[in-house]
N, C-alpha and C positions, 0 to 999 in steps of 0.2 A: 228182660226182653222175652224170655221163654214164657213167663206168665202173660205178658201182653199178647204174645202170639197165640196162646191158648184161648184167650177170651175175646179177641177182636180180629178183624181182617186188617192186615198191615199193607198199606199202599205206599209204594216208593215213588216219589216224584223225582225222576232222574234229573241230574243237573250236569249239563255239558261243561267241558273244561273252560270255555270262554266265560261262562256265567260264574263258575267257581273263582276264576281270576278276578271278576268284578266284585265278588263277595269279599275276597281278600283285600282288594284295594279299598273298598268301603270300610272294612274293619280297621285297616291301618290308619286311615284318615280320622276315624272316630272310634277308637277302642272303647269297649264297654265290658262290664263284668262277664266272665265266661267260666264254665267248669272245664278246666284243662285236664284234670286228673294227671296222667303221666306224660301228657303231650307237650308241656312247656319245659324245655331243658336247654337253658342258655349255655352255650359253650364258653370255655375260658377265653377271655379277651374279645368275645363277640359283642358288637354293639347291640344294645337293647332292641333297636328298630329292626336289625337284621334277624335277631332271634324271633321277634314277634312275627315277622313275615314268614320265616321258615316254619315255625311251629304252628301258626294258624293254618297254613296250607296243609301241613301234615294232619292236623286235627280234622279238617274238612274231608280229606281223602280217606282217613280212617273211618269216619262216620259214614261216608258213602258205602264203604265195604260192608259195614254192619247193616245198613238199611237194605242193601241188595240181598244180603244173606237171609234176612227175616221176611222180606216182602213176599206176599202172595200175588200181588198185582203190581206191575210197573207201568207208570205212565210217563210218556215223553214230555220233557220240559216245553218244547215248542208246541206240541199238540194241545196242552192244557191252557196255553196262552192265546190260542186262536180266537178270533171273534166268533161268538156264538157258542163257545164251549161253556156249558152251564152246569149248575149243580145236578140237574137231571141227567145230563150226559155223563158226568162223573159217576153218579150212582149206578147208571145203567152199565157202566164198564166194570164195576166192582161187585155187583150182585150176581150170585151164582144162578 
């Protein structure tokens, strides 16, 4: 992340809790390969589905913290989804 930060402008597209919850629900319905690193840790006697729900939520929240830490520009989730929000608008907000 430090190298990336040195060579690029990092833009954080914030994700509100309700959208994070939708992402978790979507993942639970249709799991796909993912890099968990240390974030998947099934507890003793914990059903797999419960562990998946808990750990995927933790993974998303931990990534949010990293994105916020390195971002030079933060854009609101709802703002970038408004009608008329274009690539030109995006670029105008991130160019110094």
